[in-house]
N, C-alpha and C positions, 0 to 999 in steps of 0.2 A: 640439889634436885633439879632435874631438867625442866626447862620451861618451854612450853609450846606456844607458838604464835597463834593468835586468834585467826579463825577461818575468815577469809576475805568475804566482804559483803557481796551478795549477788548483784551482778551488773544487768541492768535492764537491756534487753535485746529487742531490736526491731523485728516485727513479724516477718517471717520468711516469705519471700515473694512466691506468688502462685506459679507453679511449674506444670508443664504438660507431662503426661506419662512418659517414662523412659522407654527407649527401644530395648530390644533383647541384648544388644551389645553394650548397654549402659549409657549411651548418649541420649541427650534430651531431644525429644521431638518438638521442634520449634512451633510450627503452626498447629492449631487444633484441627481435629478431623473435619469440622464444618468449614473451616477456612480453606483447607486443602481442596475440598470438593468445590468450593466457590471459585477458587483460582483455576482449577482444572476446567470447569465449565466455561469460565470466561475465556480461557485460552484455546481450548480444543472443542468446545461445544459445536462450533460450525462444522468441524470435521465429522462429528457424529451425525449431524443433520445431512451433510453431503452424502455420506455412505448410505444412510437410510433411503434418501431420494434415489440414488443410483440403483440400489438393490430392488426397490419397489418398481421403478421404471423398467428395469431389465425383465421383470416378470410380465409386466403389462404390455410393453412394446418390444417385440422380438428384434426389430431393427435398431433399437437403442444400444443393446449390448453387443455391438459389432466393432471390429477394429477400425473400419472406415469411419464410422460415426465418431469414435473416440478421437481419431485424427482431426476430423472436422471441428469438433468441439474445442479441442486444445489449441488448434491454430487460430481460431477466432478469439479465444481467451488470451492468447499470448500478448497481443498488443495492449489490451486493457491491463494485463498483469504488469507490464513494464511501467505503465503510467502509475498504476496503483502502488508500486514499490516506492517511488519517490513521494507519493502522497502519504504513505505510511509514516515515513520519517518526519515529514512536515507536521502531521497531526500529533505525533508523539511529543513534539516540542510545544504543543498547544496552539499551533497555527492552522491555516487552511490555505489551499491553493485552488482558486476557481479558474485559473487561466489555462490549465493543462489541456482542455479540449481544443481551444483555439491554437495553442502552441503545437499540439499534435497535428492538426490540419496544416498549419504553416510549415512545420518540419517536413511533411510529406511533399508539399508543393516545391519547397526549396531543394529537396533531395532529387526530385524528378527533373527539375530545371538544371541542377548542377551535374546530373548523371552524364550529360553529353561530354563532359570533360574527364570522365573516368570514375572509378570506384571510390578513390580517396576523396575527391571533391564532393561526391554525392553524400558522403558521411560527414565530411568536415564542415561544409556550409551550414546544414541544419543544426548541427551540434553547437557551432559558434553562435549563431543567431538566437537559437532557443535557450542556450546557456546564458546569453547576455540578458534575455528577458527574465530568466530566473534570478540572475544576479541583481537586476533592478528591483525585483520583488523583495529579495532579501535585504537589500540596502535600505529601501524605504521602510520596511517593517522593523529592522533591527537598529538602524542608525537614526532614522527620522521619527521613529516611534509611532508610525501610522498603523491603523487597524489592518490586519491581514485580509479581512473580507473586502474592504474598500480598495486596497492596493491591487489585489489579484483580480477583482472585478474590473478595475480600470485596464489592466493589462490583458484581460480576456477580450475586452472591446478593441483595444489597440492592436493585438495580434490578429484578430479577425479582420480589422480594417486594413492592416498591412497585407494580409492575404488577398483580400479583394482588390486592392490597388495593384498588386503584383500580377494578378491574373485578369486585369481589365474587367472587374466586376464578375469574375467567373467565366468570362467568354473564352479565355485561353486555357487550354489544358496541356500541360507539359507531359511528354511521354518518356518513359525509360527505354533506351535502346534494347531491342530484343537480343537475347543471347549474351548480354553484357554480364560482367562479374557482379554488378550491383543487382541486376534482375535475379541472378542465381541466388543471391543472399536471401531474397524473399520467397523464391519459388523452389529452391533446392531442398533436399531432404536426406535424412539418414535413417535407414530402416523404416521409411515411410513417414517419419515425423519431420516436419519442416524445420528449417534452420531457426525461424523465429521462436519456435517452442524451446529449442535447445538454448538459444541465447537468453530467453526469459528464465529458464531454470538455472543457468549459470549465474545470472544477475541476482536471483533470489538467494542462491547459495552464498554468494559474496556478501549480499546485504545482511543475511542472517549472521554470518561471522562478524561483520562489522558491528552489528547491533548488540550482540551478546558477548563478544570476546575482545573488544577494544575499548579504550578509554573514551573515544569519541562516541561510541554507542551509549555508554553509561552517562555521558554528558547530555545526550539527547533526553534520556529519562529524567535527569535532574532538572534540566531546563523546563521540561513539560510539567514536572511536579510543582516547581516554584522558581520562577526566574529570579526573584529577589534572593531567595536562599542560595541559588546557584551562584549568583554574583558575590554574595558574602563568602562563599566557599572558594572564591577565586577562579571559578570556571569561566571560560571565554564565551559568554552567553551570546553577545552580538555576532561574533565570528561563527558560532555554531548555527545560528539562525540563517545567516547569509549563505553558509555552505549547503544547508538542507534545501533552501529555495532554489539555489543554483542547480543542485542535483536534481530536483524535481523538473526544472526546465530542460536539463540535458536528457533525462529519461523520456520525457514527453516528446522531445524532438527526435530521439532515437526511435521510439515507437512509431512516430509518423513516417520516418524514413523507411523503416521495415515494411510498413503498410504500403507505401508507394512502390517499393520493390516487389511486393506481393501482387499488387494490382497493375503494375507496369505503367502507372500514371500518377500524377499528383491531383487527386480528386479534391475539389474545394468544399464539398458539402459534408465531409466526414468530420467527426469530432464534436458535433453539436450535442450537448448534454453529456459528453463523456466524463466531464469533471464530476457530475453527480453519480455516475456509475462507479467511478473510482472511489469516491467518498463512501458510497454504499458498501462496496466490497471491503474497504478498510474497516469500517465500523462493524459490519457483519462478522468480520474476522476477529473481533474482540478488542480492537484498539479504541481507547476511550477518546471521545471528541474533545474532552477537556485537557487531554494530554497526560503524559507521565506514565502511561501503560500501553502495551501493545506488542505485537509480534509479527515477524515477516511471514512465518508459516501460516498464521491465521489469515493474513491478507490473501495468500495464495488459495486457501480453501474458499475464502469468500468470493474470489474471482471465478473459480471453477463452479461454485454453486450458482452464481448468476448465469454462467454460460450453460450449465445443465438445464436450468429453468427455461432459458430461451430455446434450447434444443427440444425440450419436452413440449413446449408450445407449438413448435414446428411439427413434432410428431403427431400431436392431436389433429392438426390440420384445420379444424373448424374455428380455431382462435387465431386472431392476428397478433402481430408482434407487440401491439400496444398493451396487451395483457401482461407482458413482462414487467412493465413499469408498475402495474398494479401489484403484482406478486412481490417485486423487489421492494416496493414501498411498505408492503405488509411485513416482510421479513425485517426491514429496517426498524420499524416501530417495535416489533416484538423484541429485537435484539437490544435496542436502547432501554426499553423497560426492564429487560432481564439484567442488563449491566447495572442499572441503578439498584435493583434488588440484590444482586450479588455483591456489589460494593458495600451495601448496608449490612449484609450478612458477614462480610469480612471484618467490618468495624466492630460488630457486636460479639464476635467469637474470640 
């Protein structure tokens, strides 16, 4: 007689993890719908606001929607955009750079002074000096363990003091030779759009590729998310911080040099409060002040939004430029509150 083995006892199984609905092709959709919406608003919400403001302003003010006005807005925004690009990478790592306004002004004066020796000198001198200031910031933050706010506040004062000493308390203004190649860099154009605009766009394109397509870019997010965790993962945290602060100094110096070429002189009073404009543009663009999240494109839209606001104030005519600070501050408060709400929504979905 054939004997059959007893049926095996049922094995207790852990409850299946919760999954999101599957897509038509069978793959699981990772984030929930609410989380995707929150991420989209955080990254591209400023673009929607920018487009809305531009469309409404175009109907209200006929002179706003003109090619000449677009050229003026973008050329003014290009210098802040270059500075804000470096600020974006610093903030993604969880840092801050308050020195960029003074470094911007110092770079312009050094470029105008060095332009008498030619194009290369006009670019090399400000980049070396401003890059050295950024390197100092990064070394003190990463190696000495000092707070970024204190370090960059000190170099803000130091760079401004160096600027005043170099120009005899602002009494000396260095001029860029007319018709020189360096002056052409700031005043020349392609299809009516100045070289500074094209340079800013190229830098943003390169910055976007670095942030999204390279291991260095991913390291920035990891360091900003948690420096301790990044260290445990074996990532070069100190070297990364030094590099981003150095890059911020270099870009601020480059922006100052381009501005000097545009104005044909090293103006000593520029750059005051520019660090706050750069931070505002970065945060409005969706980069978290606590670090770990952000985008290059968001910063570009944030810069353009601030430039459009300033242009609209000029279009109104009855308002002075101080209202830009009021509006920018209002936008900043709204964006920070919205970021906290969106971050909470992403955690709960």
